[in-house]
LOLUMFI-178702 format. One record per residue (C-alpha): residue number from 1; residue in one letter; x, y, z. Coordinates in Angstrom, 3 decimals, m for minus. Layout:
// residues N
 nuti nukol        u        v        w
  NUM     a        X        Y        Z
...
This chain:
// residues 363
 nuti nukol        u        v        w
    1     m    0.000    0.000    0.000
    2     a    1.460    3.342   m1.036
    3     e    2.376    5.686    1.793
    4     t    0.667    9.090    1.701
    5     r    2.945   11.994    2.570
    6     e    1.743   15.463    3.332
    7     f    3.674   18.246    1.606
    8     v    5.049   20.686    4.174
    9     i    6.434   24.076    3.128
   10     p    9.728   24.678    4.951
   11     y   10.053   27.599    7.325
   12     p   10.581   30.706    5.133
   13     a   13.619   32.170    6.889
   14     q   14.102   34.632    4.027
   15     y   11.285   36.710    5.484
   16     e   13.051   37.352    8.783
   17     s   14.066   40.989    9.046
   18     d   14.996   43.706   11.542
   19     v   12.769   46.730   10.948
   20     v   13.320   50.317   12.116
   21     l   10.205   52.196   13.238
   22     r    9.598   55.907   12.780
   23     d   10.753   56.641   16.348
   24     g   14.108   54.961   15.646
   25     s   13.427   51.797   17.656
   26     t   13.807   48.379   16.052
   27     l   11.719   45.213   15.967
   28     r   12.283   41.744   14.596
   29     f    9.738   40.672   11.958
   30     r    9.578   36.965   11.154
   31     p    7.146   34.225   10.133
   32     i    5.344   32.425   12.925
   33     r    6.936   29.258   14.363
   34     p    5.372   26.241   16.110
   35     d    7.008   27.235   19.403
   36     d    5.223   30.641   19.406
   37     a    2.035   29.268   20.991
   38     e    2.605   30.655   24.490
   39     a    3.899   34.042   23.325
   40     l    1.084   34.455   20.797
   41     l   m1.558   33.617   23.386
   42     a    0.042   36.106   25.766
   43     l   m0.138   38.799   23.050
   44     h   m3.876   38.256   22.594
   45     d   m4.510   38.106   26.339
   46     r   m2.718   41.461   26.816
   47     l   m4.914   43.259   24.303
   48     s   m7.280   45.781   25.845
   49     r  m11.018   45.199   25.527
   50     q  m11.152   47.862   22.806
   51     s   m8.281   46.278   20.848
   52     q   m9.961   42.869   21.137
   53     k  m13.197   44.358   19.820
   54     f  m11.401   46.015   16.902
   55     r   m9.566   42.803   15.997
   56     f  m12.317   40.202   16.557
   57     f  m15.472   42.390   16.480
   58     g  m16.225   41.163   20.003
   59     l  m14.743   39.614   23.137
   60     a  m13.888   35.976   23.800
   61     a  m13.252   34.060   27.000
   62     s  m10.170   32.470   25.442
   63     y   m8.110   32.926   22.283
   64     a   m6.572   29.458   22.399
   65     g   m8.561   28.410   19.312
   66     e   m7.390   31.444   17.333
   67     v   m3.778   30.795   18.332
   68     s   m4.067   27.127   17.356
   69     r   m5.371   28.140   13.932
   70     l   m2.545   30.625   13.363
   71     l    0.086   28.050   14.289
   72     q   m1.146   25.863   11.421
   73     a   m0.480   28.531    8.776
   74     d    1.167   26.981    5.720
   75     h    3.251   30.095    4.807
   76     d    1.520   30.226    1.417
   77     n   m2.286   30.287    1.448
   78     e   m2.162   31.556    5.012
   79     f    0.783   33.557    6.286
   80     v    1.350   34.900    9.797
   81     l    4.002   37.550   10.323
   82     v    4.909   38.351   13.938
   83     a    6.741   41.326   15.436
   84     e    9.162   40.493   18.211
   85     a   10.716   42.771   20.827
   86     g   13.207   40.832   22.911
   87     k   11.469   37.571   23.770
   88     r    7.961   39.039   23.603
   89     l    5.607   39.132   20.622
   90     i    4.027   42.560   20.252
   91     g    2.249   42.146   16.928
   92     a    0.789   39.611   14.487
   93     a   m0.317   40.281   10.907
   94     t   m2.112   37.605    8.923
   95     y   m3.331   37.086    5.400
   96     v   m5.670   34.251    4.346
   97     r   m6.046   33.536    0.642
   98     d   m9.562   33.454   m0.823
   99     p   m9.919   29.950   m2.338
  100     a  m12.495   31.260   m4.837
  101     q  m10.265   34.142   m5.985
  102     v   m6.707   32.985   m5.361
  103     e   m5.166   36.367   m6.198
  104     r   m7.033   37.936   m3.242
  105     a   m6.529   37.541    0.525
  106     e   m8.100   38.888    3.699
  107     v   m5.690   40.634    6.046
  108     s   m5.916   41.285    9.804
  109     f   m3.707   42.732   12.534
  110     a   m3.283   42.390   16.302
  111     i   m0.918   44.984   17.762
  112     a   m0.120   45.282   21.476
  113     d   m1.635   48.416   22.988
  114     a    1.730   49.574   24.336
  115     v    3.180   50.019   20.833
  116     q    0.123   51.213   18.920
  117     g    0.656   54.520   17.151
  118     r    4.380   53.921   16.565
  119     g    4.106   52.609   13.015
  120     v    4.221   48.878   13.810
  121     g    1.038   48.129   11.857
  122     t    2.205   50.192    8.886
  123     r    5.544   48.401    8.624
  124     m    3.877   44.993    9.087
  125     l    1.416   45.785    6.279
  126     e    4.299   46.850    4.070
  127     m    6.206   43.608    4.654
  128     l    3.143   41.348    4.516
  129     a    2.193   42.891    1.169
  130     s    5.664   42.118   m0.201
  131     i    5.348   38.501    0.982
  132     a    1.860   38.223   m0.536
  133     r    3.126   39.430   m3.919
  134     d    5.766   36.682   m3.797
  135     h    2.833   34.249   m3.487
  136     h    0.923   35.777   m6.425
  137     i   m1.582   37.706   m4.320
  138     q   m2.492   41.054   m5.872
  139     t   m5.226   42.361   m3.565
  140     f   m5.774   42.618    0.181
  141     e   m9.233   42.910    1.706
  142     a   m9.994   43.924    5.293
  143     y  m13.027   44.595    7.455
  144     v  m12.632   47.522    9.849
  145     l  m15.090   48.840   12.432
  146     s  m16.059   52.428   11.636
  147     d  m14.581   53.758   14.908
  148     n  m11.227   52.008   14.428
  149     d   m9.555   55.181   13.163
  150     r   m6.006   54.016   13.847
  151     m   m6.323   50.882   11.667
  152     m   m8.029   52.816    8.896
  153     r   m5.179   55.337    8.981
  154     v   m2.698   52.502    8.453
  155     f   m4.459   51.515    5.225
  156     l   m5.014   55.048    3.930
  157     d   m1.414   56.139    4.621
  158     s    0.151   52.968    3.213
  159     g    0.620   54.397   m0.258
  160     f   m1.398   51.579   m1.845
  161     e   m4.506   52.344   m3.875
  162     v   m7.377   51.992   m1.373
  163     q  m11.111   51.614   m1.848
  164     r  m13.542   51.435    1.064
  165     r  m17.269   51.008    1.494
  166     l  m19.240   51.418    4.737
  167     e  m22.031   48.982    5.511
  168     g  m23.657   48.513    8.908
  169     g  m20.855   50.267   10.801
  170     i  m18.124   48.194    9.137
  171     f  m15.776   49.359    6.388
  172     h  m14.927   46.885    3.636
  173     v  m11.423   47.968    2.592
  174     v   m9.735   46.827   m0.623
  175     l   m6.021   47.480   m1.267
  176     s   m4.280   46.919   m4.574
  177     l   m0.808   45.545   m3.842
  178     v    0.578   46.625   m7.201
  179     p    3.424   49.062   m6.344
  180     t    2.772   52.546   m7.712
  181     a    4.927   55.678   m7.794
  182     r    2.958   57.016   m4.818
  183     y    3.582   53.820   m2.878
  184     e    7.313   53.861   m3.667
  185     d    7.585   57.513   m2.576
  186     t    5.607   56.883    0.617
  187     a    7.656   53.806    1.529
  188     a   10.911   55.672    0.836
  189     a    9.755   58.562    3.041
  190     r    8.943   56.113    5.866
  191     s   12.391   54.554    5.595
  192     h   14.038   57.986    5.599
  193     v   12.158   59.090    8.728
  194     a   13.022   55.818   10.488
  195     a   16.706   55.994    9.519
  196     t   16.966   59.600   10.687
  197     a   15.274   58.804   14.000
  198     s   17.531   55.801   14.577
  199     m   20.629   58.026   14.349
  200     k   19.241   60.860   16.483
  201     t   20.386   59.384   19.787
  202     f   23.917   59.209   18.381
  203     f   24.118   62.680   16.857
  204     e   21.842   64.436   19.374
  205     p   22.357   62.564   22.660
  206     r   20.699   63.766   25.830
  207     t   23.316   61.971   27.902
  208     v   26.938   61.024   27.289
  209     a   28.463   58.512   29.698
  210     v   32.143   57.630   29.549
  211     i   33.537   54.982   31.888
  212     g   37.063   53.715   32.242
  213     a   39.035   56.250   30.203
  214     n   42.687   55.208   30.285
  215     r   45.818   55.078   28.177
  216     e   45.203   51.589   26.821
  217     r   43.757   51.784   23.318
  218     g   40.944   49.355   22.556
  219     k   39.171   49.792   25.889
  220     i   35.720   51.355   25.505
  221     g   36.415   54.439   27.603
  222     s   39.629   55.325   25.814
  223     e   38.027   54.835   22.413
  224     i   35.049   57.081   23.141
  225     l   36.866   59.905   24.871
  226     h   40.576   59.272   24.537
  227     n   42.535   62.241   25.897
  228     l   42.242   65.536   24.028
  229     v   41.537   63.907   20.658
  230     g   38.476   62.077   21.960
  231     l   37.103   65.214   23.602
  232     l   37.333   67.070   20.312
  233     h   35.406   64.277   18.598
  234     a   32.685   64.529   21.278
  235     n   32.441   68.300   20.935
  236     m   29.112   68.418   19.093
  237     a   27.473   65.961   21.491
  238     v   28.507   68.157   24.428
  239     y   27.102   71.210   22.662
  240     y   23.709   69.537   22.121
  241     a   23.600   68.513   25.779
  242     y   24.222   72.140   26.728
  243     a   21.535   73.404   24.327
  244     d   19.031   70.908   25.768
  245     r   19.970   71.761   29.369
  246     a   20.739   68.081   29.892
  247     p   22.660   67.190   33.092
  248     v   25.539   65.213   31.600
  249     f   28.610   64.210   33.627
  250     i   31.458   63.880   31.123
  251     i   34.612   62.138   32.289
  252     g   37.766   62.360   30.216
  253     a   41.483   61.972   30.578
  254     t   44.591   63.847   29.593
  255     g   48.179   62.742   29.293
  256     p   50.517   63.084   32.295
  257     m   50.875   66.675   33.442
  258     d   54.314   65.706   34.767
  259     e   56.381   65.969   31.603
  260     t   58.889   63.396   32.846
  261     k   56.131   60.745   32.870
  262     r   55.103   61.220   29.247
  263     r   55.877   58.767   26.482
  264     p   57.751   60.253   23.533
  265     r   55.546   62.202   21.140
  266     i   52.199   60.398   21.654
  267     d   51.532   61.727   25.175
  268     w   52.652   65.196   24.161
  269     i   50.144   65.499   21.309
  270     h   47.340   64.015   23.457
  271     t   47.888   66.356   26.385
  272     a   46.507   69.863   26.875
  273     l   47.457   72.296   29.605
  274     v   43.804   73.091   30.277
  275     q   41.807   70.455   28.411
  276     g   38.438   71.792   29.570
  277     e   39.070   74.855   27.390
  278     a   37.895   72.766   24.400
  279     v   34.317   72.647   25.748
  280     r   34.250   75.513   28.224
  281     a   31.888   77.621   26.097
  282     y   29.116   75.045   26.561
  283     t   29.739   73.326   29.873
  284     k   28.706   74.700   33.252
  285     w   32.000   73.776   34.887
  286     d   35.193   71.919   34.123
  287     y   37.943   70.850   36.479
  288     q   41.101   68.736   36.624
  289     p   42.295   67.641   40.079
  290     t   46.074   67.544   40.501
  291     v   46.260   64.993   43.343
  292     i   44.183   61.939   44.181
  293     g   42.941   63.586   47.374
  294     g   41.226   66.268   45.301
  295     v   39.148   63.815   43.299
  296     p   36.212   63.133   45.697
  297     e   35.353   66.748   46.523
  298     s   35.772   67.978   42.945
  299     f   33.569   65.120   41.771
  300     a   30.867   66.028   44.301
  301     r   31.056   69.701   43.369
  302     a   30.794   68.858   39.680
  303     y   27.646   66.845   40.336
  304     a   26.098   69.693   42.339
  305     v   26.868   72.202   39.583
  306     m   25.485   69.863   36.920
  307     m   22.188   69.338   38.775
  308     s   21.680   72.989   39.761
  309     e   19.173   74.781   37.543
  310     p   19.544   75.594   34.783
  311     r   21.108   72.158   34.418
  312     g   23.825   71.353   31.936
  313     p   26.945   69.309   31.228
  314     v   30.123   69.375   33.306
  315     y   33.535   68.059   32.320
  316     m   35.956   66.334   34.683
  317     c   39.430   65.611   33.358
  318     y   41.786   63.155   35.049
  319     d   45.538   62.865   34.615
  320     a   46.301   59.494   32.991
  321     w   49.482   58.956   35.017
  322     l   47.650   59.836   38.244
  323     q   44.931   57.283   37.426
  324     e   47.473   54.499   37.024
  325     q   49.275   54.973   40.326
  326     k   48.742   52.475   43.099
  327     l   46.709   53.935   45.940
  328     d   48.961   53.801   49.032
  329     h   46.780   55.720   51.498
  330     a   43.142   56.261   52.390
  331     v   41.442   59.106   50.545
  332     a   39.192   61.259   52.710
  333     m   35.638   61.740   51.515
  334     p   34.103   65.230   51.731
  335     p   31.559   65.812   54.512
  336     a   28.003   64.807   53.656
  337     g   26.114   67.764   52.250
  338     s   29.228   69.782   51.479
  339     a   28.220   69.946   47.814
  340     k   24.461   69.849   48.166
  341     v   22.281   70.300   45.094
  342     p   20.113   73.375   45.697
  343     s   16.355   73.202   45.340
  344     r   14.928   73.870   41.885
  345     i   13.982   77.369   40.775
  346     a   10.558   77.245   42.366
  347     a    9.106   76.959   45.807
  348     d   10.566   73.780   47.327
  349     p    7.597   71.607   48.425
  350     a    9.510   70.236   51.407
  351     a   10.512   73.726   52.538
  352     l    6.949   74.999   52.162
  353     a    5.630   72.119   54.234
  354     m    8.229   72.745   56.947
  355     h    7.467   76.471   57.195
  356     a    3.721   75.839   57.121
  357     a    4.133   73.458   60.049
  358     r    6.115   76.108   61.972
  359     i    3.431   78.690   61.336
  360     r    0.704   76.340   62.515
  361     a    2.708   75.521   65.622
  362     a    3.163   79.233   66.395
  363     l   m0.563   80.023   66.249
């Protein structure tokens, strides 16, 4: 007796992709896998009542049946694309081919409430449409409740040609997946916005943290802010922190101030007499302690200056040779409160409460 074998489409790994959203954050888009059952059920269970109504046109006691159906998608007639952030699924987009009109498919989306409005649905539609075209699907259909403005906006702003008809409070939406000039321009604009946003934290940082600056090249601190050269490279970032009134504590290093401790040539060109001069126009304070005993108090003072309003960046520079010396004695810490951050430029709530209590007690 001949053995009957079921044809199974292999997992389409070619559709795995890292996608940048319009706020610069990234998500992993990939086809659904058999081991996604628990994460997919958790996604549906986290949906708000409104999101459940928009997705399923009602509420259900359990979505186990829906999850089971999605896990059986064959990656051809039915395709499920999921969005992953870390180990958590935050979105699922599905198309189901119409068996009577094989070039058409119905599409649906479930997006976690926490990430709605950030372009997740738009990027999932864009990628799902590309996958559908690979499987000879030319048209998407969707049914959208009339008050689901956010989902309707995804379709209308996609760049695809869209037709919609309202019947009984439900829009029947039809999208042509044939790429047009408008679609190409819209998709390119989305990619440009996302790429720009993804680089903003690098070119316009609100905080710059440098840890472990030393003379050994290759270590992260020395590469980011290595002596005078590194500070000059960070100049624009410091300026933006100043313009944004961001409290940024910048730690750098200079070559040995003791000329007899310098290596030939390299330490001379990486050493400045007053290194803070390079950023003094847009830092609130800069300082370079000359002995190890001066480090704690100058550090505390720098923090107090940085946090005092109007806030802004401060720059502390440490002698590389001084950093490398073995500590042979205890270093005294400054008295508590010696560099206290003053209250903000407004009535201090704690001070008001204290004085109000004194007034009440005096009555």
